[in-house]
N, C-alpha and C positions, 0 to 999 in steps of 0.2 A: 079205228081201236081196233089193237092186234088184235085174232083168233085169240083166245086158250082153250089149252086141251081139251075134249068132250067124245065120246064115240062120233067113230068118221075122219078119226085126227092124230098126228102119230107128233106126241113129244117128243121133240128139242133129245136130244143126248148126249152128253161126256163120253166125244170116243175114247179114252181109255178109262173111262167108268167115274163113277161121282167120286170114290173110295180116293183116287190121284191125287182130286182136290183139295179134300179133303184132310186128307193123309198130310197132305203138302203147307196147310194153312194151322193143323196141330201141332207141329211141328215150328213154324212161326211163330208160334203163339208160346211154345216153349219157353222160346229165349227166355223171352221178359212177360216174367203170366198173368193175362187180366181175366177175368171173371163175367160170364155171363152169358148172354145171348147173340149172338151174330147171325145178324136177317140179310139178306141181299139177292135182287134179282138180277140176273143178266141175259140185256137184249141178245139173243142169236137173230141172223142173217137165214135169208133160204139159202144161201150155201157154209154155211155152219162155222159160221167166222162173228165171235160176241163182235157186238156196236157199245155199248154203253155198260154202266155198272151202276143199280141205285142199293144206296144200303141208310135200312129203316132200321135195324137198331144193333148195338154195338157196343160193343165195352170196353171199349178206347178205341180211339180214332187213328193210332198208328196201326194196329193191330184190320181196322178195317179201310183201311189204307194200302197195305200189302197183299188180305187178302181178295180186293178188288184186283188190285196186277193178277194174283196167279188167277182167278178164275176169267182174268180177259185173256193171257195169254195160249187159256183152253182153247182143242182144238174141237171141236164140237160134230154131230151127223145133228142135219136141219130135220125142222118137224116136217111134218107132210097135210097137207089142209087141202082134199078132196083127190087124193095123188099125185100133189105137185109142192116140192120146195117151199115153203114158206117163213117167214118172220114168230118167234114165239117164245116169252119170256120161262126163263128156266132158274128158279128158284135154287138158291143153296142157303140150310140156316142148320148151324152152332153149339150147342149149349158148350159150356167152358167151369166145369165145375172145380173143386178140389177136391185129392186123396185124402184123408184124415189114414192112418194108418191104426 
């Protein structure tokens, strides 16, 4: 089982910041909008590389495929467990809504 973030551990982080990935996903969704929740987890290894992505909730299969691709291409700063780099899940959650003027 992969350890979760808790005291004494540091979670993995996106090297360019969460906004980088979330903005790219938002731009993808703007082309053919879907509305609802997108929830996925990227497994990040001890070298900061994305190894896999699991999508748990999605408003659209094509959006989840593209979002997973973007998240997998991202470089991450690995988590630290007991002072050493370790693998850890990295969650992404977005809600797409309509704006009414």
